N, C-alpha and C positions, 0 to 999 in steps of 0.2 A: 504494500500500500504506500503510495507516494502522492505528494501534492505540492502546490505552489504556496510557500509559507511567507506570511508577512509578519515580521517581528519589529519592523521599523517603518511606520506608516508615513513616509515622506515622499512616496511616489512609486509607480509601478516598476521602476528600474531597480528597486531594492528587493523585489520578490526573488525567492530562491527555491529551486526544486529540491525536495528532500523527503525522507521516509516519514510515514505517519504511524503512530501507535494508537489506533482507535479502540482497541479492545473489543469486547462483545457488547451488544446493545443492552442497556439497562432499562428500567421501567419507562415506558412512554417513548422508546427510541427504536430506530430501524437502521440497520447497516445496508447501505445502498452502493452497488457497483455502478459508478458513474459512466454512462455511455456518451453523453453530450451535455454541454453547458453553454449558456449564452452570456455574452458580455453586455451589461446594461450600464448606462451612465452612472448610476449610484455606485457601481463597482469601482469606477474610476475615483469617485469622491472618497470611497471608503479607504482605499489604500493611500490616499493623501490626507487622511484624518479630517475630512471636511464634511462628512455625511452625518446626519442626526443620530444614526445608529452606529455605535462604535463597539465592535466585538473585542473581547479581551485578548490581549497579546499572549503568544503568537496565534494567528488565525489563518485559515485558508479562505481567500476571497471566493466569490461566486455565489450569488444569491438565487440563481435560477438554473436548475439542471434536471436531467432525466436519466433514469437507469433502471436497474433490476434489483429488487429486494433480495438480499442474501440471508438475512436473519432479522428477527424482531425480538423486542423485550418481552418479558413474561406476561405482561398485562395487555399487550397489543392484540386486538381482535380483528381489526378491519384490514390488516395486511398479512401477507404470507410470503414465504420464500418463493422466488420465481416470478413474482408479480411485477409488471411494469408500472412505474410511478413517475410523476413529475414532482419536484420538490421546490418549494419556495421558502426562503428564510433569509437570514442575514449574511450567511457565509457557508463555505464548505464545498462548493461545486467544482472548483478548479483543481481536481484531484482524480485519482483512480477510484477512490472510495470515499464515502462520507458517512458519518454517524449523524443521522438527522432526527429531528423530532417527528414522531409518527404522525402527529397532528398536522404537520406541514407536508405530508406525503399524499399526493392526489392520485388514486388509482387510474390507470389509463387503459383504453382498449389496445390490445397488442398490435393492431393494424396501424396505429399512429406512429410514424417514424420518430425515433428519439430526437433527431435534429429539429423536427417541428415541435415536439413536446417541450424541448428545452427553450424554445423561443416563443412560447405561447402564454403560459399562465400569468407571468408577471406583467408582460406588455399588454396583452389583450384584457387581462383582468383590470389593470389600471384604467384602460380606455373605456371599457364597459361601465365601470363604476363612475367614471367622469361623465360620459355622455348620457348614459341611460338613467343613472341614479341621481347624480349631483345636478346635471343640467336638465333632466327630464325631457330629453330630445324627442321631438315629434316629427312624424313623416311630413315632408314638404318644407321643413325649415332649412336654413342655410348655415352650414358649419364652415368656419375658416380654421384650417389646421396649420399652425406655424411649425417650422422644422419638420415639414410633412414627409421628407425623404428619410428621416431617421427611424429608429426602432419603434418608438411609441407613435410617431407621426404616421408611419405606414399602417399601423393597426387602427389609428383613428380614421383614416380614409375608409378602410374596409368596414369598420363597425358603423360609421355614420351612414354609409351606403346601404348596409344591411337593414338599418332602421328606416330607410326611405328618405334620407336627407339629401340635399344638394351640397356638394363638397367643393370648396375652394382650397387648393393646396398652396400654402405659402412656402417658398423655397429660396435658396440663395444662388441658384444657377439655372440656366436653360436646360442643362443635362438632367438635373434633378426634377425639373418641371416635366420633362418628357417621361421620366421614370414614373412619376406620380400619376400621369395619365394612364399608364399601363395598369395601374392598380385600381382605376375607376374614378379618379378625380374628374369633376365636371369642368373646372376652370383652374388656372394656375396664376399665381402672383409671384413674380421675381422681385423680392423686396431689396435686392442688391442693386437693381437697375431701374425699377419703376417707382413712381410716386404712389406710395401705399394708399393714401386717402383717396386720391383721384381714381385709382384703379378699382378699389373696393366700391366706390360710389358708382362707377360705370357698370360693374358686374352685378350690382344688386338694385339697380334702378334708384339709387340714392337712399335706399333703406338701411343698408349695412347688414352684416352677418348677425344671425340670431344667437349663435354660439361661437365663441372663440376658444380653441383648444391650444393652450400655450405651454409647451415644455421648454421654451427658450428664455423668456424674460428679457432683460436688458432694455436698450433704447427703443426697441420696436413696440414695446407694450403701450406707450402713451398714444402714438398715432393710431394704432389699431383700436384701442379703447375709445378714442374719439370718434371712430367710424362705426361703432357697434349699434345695432338696431335698438329701438325702444323695447324695453323689457329684456334686453340681451343678457346673456350669462357668459362671463369671462372666467374660464377654467384655469386655475393656477396649478400646473402640473409639476413644473420644476424650472431650473435656471441654468440650462445648458450653455447659455450665452455668457454666463459668469456673473453679471450684475443683477441684483435684485431691484426691480423697478419701484419707484415711489410715485404713485399716481395721485393727481389732484382729486380729492374726494368729491368736488363739485361735479365732476364728470359723471359719476354714478348717479348723482341727484338729477342732473339734467336729462339723462337717458332712461331714468327709472331702471337702471341696470344693476346687476349683481356681480360682485367679485367672489368667486366660489373656490374655496380650497379643496384640493384633492389629495388625500393621503391614503393610498390604497392599503399600505401595510397595516395601519391601525384599523381600517375598515374590516380587513380580514380577521383581525384579532377581536374586535368589539362586536362584529355582526356576522358570525360564522354562517348562520343560516342564509342570510342575504347573499353572502359570497358564494355559497354552494349553488344557489339558484342562478346567480349570474354565470358561474362556470358552466352549469348545465346548458344554459342558452348558448354560450359560446361554442361548446362542443357540438351542439346541434347545428349551429351555423357552419362550423368547420366541416361536418359531415355532408352538409348541403353544398359545400364549395363556396360559401359566401365570404368566409375569412380564411386566410392562408398566410402563415408567416413569410414575409419577404426577407429572404436570407441573402445577404451580400456575398458571403463566402463562408466555407467551412474549413477550418484550419486544424491541424493536429494540436492536441493539448500542449505539446512541447513548445508551441509557438505563441503562448499566451502573451509574452512581452511584446511581440510584434502586433498582436491584436489590440493591446492597449495603445500602442503608438498609432495605429490606424484610427482608432476611435478619437484620439486627441486631435487629429488633423481635421475632423469634421467632414471627411471625405466618404464616410461609409453610407451606403444606401440600404436601409433596412437593418437587419441584425447580423452581428458576427457570432458564429457558433464555433465552439471548440469541441473536438471529437476525440474520444479515446480509441476509435476504430479507424481513424485516418492515419496512415503511415507517412511520416515525414520523408 
């Protein structure tokens, strides 16, 4: 058993591959042979000690992975050896094996590829919670997705379309705009070259988007919020752009608009039944072909540092997946 260890959280370049002594599963635990793990933006923040959840040192990063149960603790009843699972948690996935909380293991149909499973629960779960729960998205409404070519952005395009919404994909290049079109986006906005407010006005007949899905933050937030529709909902997903925006509160007043926080991790912990229902709908949509993880590339687990470097460049379209079955 080996994994990428973080004992000095000052950056991904400090990670080291080493042996793991996981032992046998205790009460409420499961030992999982990791087949694939996906890299999410919080994984980057975690190894830089910038994320709100800080695992005790040393730890193996990787909050979303999929694999096969090898053994379970004495009190675990919903899992058994040989079962395929997806795991969501704070850490542990960038390894050959992980000792996971059984409560964080989601049984999977064996037909679901591990690479898809590892890129599904965290990303699509966040998006479903954001759009369907927090924004109460209705068919026919217009959704603006910022950072639309990224991991959560690609899921937002698909979930919004599955719900019957019109989608505007906000991106930073024409190449990413074309990519988002292949995922179902109705319109695109290149906020690196176009006037954001004028473009949104022309695409919405002056009304503005009903829902804004924002995992980026930064300077883009204010012009977008100024463009939001009456009774619009601005979803705060994260701050991949680095800066946390400070919006003038009078804008919310003038538009009758809401600034809505989305913290999927605590939603899962506090409202497990609602999470199970949401995941059930997502799995049904997957089986119907309405949602499907957009995977930029699959790399061997040995190339995790390169994956972190790719994510830092903002050049990734969709998700990066690390696999223990890919040979370097």
